[in-house]
N, C-alpha and C positions, 0 to 999 in steps of 0.2 A: 429614728422613729420618734414622733411626738405623741404623747398621750396625756389625758386628763384623768384626775381622780375625783369621783363624785361620791359624796355621802348622801344619805336619804333626807337630810334636812336642808331644804333650800328655801330662803325667804321669798316672799311673793313679789309681784309686780316688777319693780325696776331691776332687782338682782336677778330675778328669773329671766328677764329679757336679756341681761348681760350673758347669762349662762347659755341661753338659746343662741345668741349671736356668735358666741365662741364655737358652739357645736355645729352651726348651720351656715354661717356666712362664708361662702367660698371665694368671695371677691378679693380677699387679702391673702389667700393661701394659708390661713391659720387653722383650718379645720383639723382636729387631731387625727392621727392614724388609728388611734385606739382609745377607748374609754374604759377605765377600771371603775366599776360600780361596787362600792363597799356596802354590804348588807349586814344588818344585825341578825344573826341566826336565832336569837331569842325573841325577835319581834318582826318576823318576816312579812306578815300581812301588810303592815304599814310601809315597810321599807321597799317592798316590791313595786309599789306604785311608781316610784322614780325609775326603777329599772325598765318597766314597760314603756315609759315615755322615751327614755334614751334609746332603747332597742328599736323603737319604731322610726327613729331618725336614720337608721341603717348605717351606723358607724360600727366597725368591729368592737366587740365588747368582751371583757373578761370580768367575771364576778368574783370578788373576794368575800367569802362568807365568814365574817368576823364573829368573835365571841362564841365560837363553837364549844368552848369549855363551859360557858354559862348555860348554853342550851342543853348540853349533855347533863349538867347538874340538875337542870329543871325537868329532866325526863323527856326532852324533845328530841326525837330521833328523826333525822333527815336522811333520806335516801339520796346521797350526793350524786351518784351516777344517773339515776332516773331524773333528778332535778335538772342536771346539766343537759340530759338528752331532750327533755321537754322544752327547755329554753333554747337549745341549739348553740350554746356557748360554753366555754370552759368555766368551771366553777371550782375554786380553790378554797378549802376550809383553812382558816387561820385563827390565831389568837394574838392580836397585837399586844395585849397586856403581857402574855407569856412568851412572846416572840417565837411562836411556833407557826410553821407553814409559810414563813416569809420567803425563804429560799425557793420553795416551790412556786410561789406567786411570781417572783422575779423571773424564774425560768419560763413560766407560762407566758408572761408579758413579752419576753425576748423572742419567743417562737410563735407568737400569736399569728393567726391568719390575717392576711392583708385585705381580705374581703369580708363583709358582714355575713355571718352564717345563721344569725338568730331567726327564730320563727316569728311570723307576724303574731302579735298578741291580740289585736282586735281588728275589725274591719273599719279602718279609718274613713274610707270614702263614703260609707253609708251614713256617717254623722251629718254631713252637709255636702252632698254630691255635687250640687250645682256650682257653688262658689269654689269648692276645691278644684273642680275641673277647669274652671275659668282662670283661677289664679295660676294653676299649673301651666296652662296654655300661654297666658299673657306674660307671666313673669319668668317663663322658661324654668320651671321648677319640676323636677321629676318625682320627688317624694311627696305623697299626699299628706303626710303628717306635717312636713315643713309648710306646705300650702295652708293647712288648717291653722298652724301657729301664726302664719303671716296675717290671717284673718283676725285672730285673737289679739296679736301684739303689735300690729303695724305702727301704731301711734308712738310706741316707745323703742322701736328698733332703729338705732342710729345709722345702720348701713342702708336703709331704704331712703330713696330721694323723696322730697315732698310730693312730687308728681305721682310716684308709685304708691305712697301712703294714701294720697287723695283718691287714686283709682281704686284701691282696695276698699276704701270707705264707700265709694260709689257702688262697688259690687255688693257690699253688705246690704245696701238699700235695695238693690235690684233683686237680690235673692232672699230678702227678709231674714237675714242671718242674725240670730240672737246669740251672742257669745256665751252668756251664762247658761242658757239652755243647752247649747252644744257641749259646754264643759261638763254639765251634769250628765248628759248622755254618755260622754266619753268615760267619765269616772265610774259610772255604773258598769259599763262594759269591761273596763279594766279590772274592777274588783270581781266580776264574774270569772274572768280569766284567772285571776290570782286565787280565788277560792277553789276552782277546779284543780289548779296546780298543787296547792297545798294539800288538798284532799288526797291526791294521788301519791304525794312524796313525803309528807310529814305525819308522824304519829307521835302522840303524847302518852307516855307511860302513866298508868294510874298510880297516884301517890297515896300515902297513908291517909292524908286529909280527904281525898276523894272517896276512899273506901269507907271512912268513918261517916262521911256525909250520906253515902248510899244507905248505910246501916240505920242511920237516924230517920231516913225517909220511909223505911219499911214499917 
């Protein structure tokens, strides 16, 4: 089994294109069998954006929920079972700093499903239906999110031929595709999904500071 480990901090443009190539380029047989996405349990909202993007590539995923000791100390209570159920993937709480949960993570990776089980996070095809459909047809791409990323990143993807990149550029003109506008639409949809997920699965205990603040407001 080959797998990749991704953290939530990925630089933009060139590095992002390299990451996408590793996860989506099937021509060299290097697409991983599994992706382990490491999320900071104390800062889930920002971290989950990366998860949703990886999940929509439809590669099997395991989530390692790191820094659970920090989130517990901060009064952040995560319903792990419900969190995993709503994502449709295994979620393993760990603390890399304290070396807890690592054996469970290794076991989960070893016995992970070979097919992607994750739920769709957003309706990808509604973002740019015309160009996504045409790229899927002409480039023989099954996954709509990969098709969308080809529209965004074709100029920096080394595995595309010059003719393929030029054709995607032509399709952008034909469909009046605006990359920044599409990215903004996607980001809003992803954060709507994330907000709903966190509302259902994460609660923050009231701290002494919160109680004092409420008393001062009265």
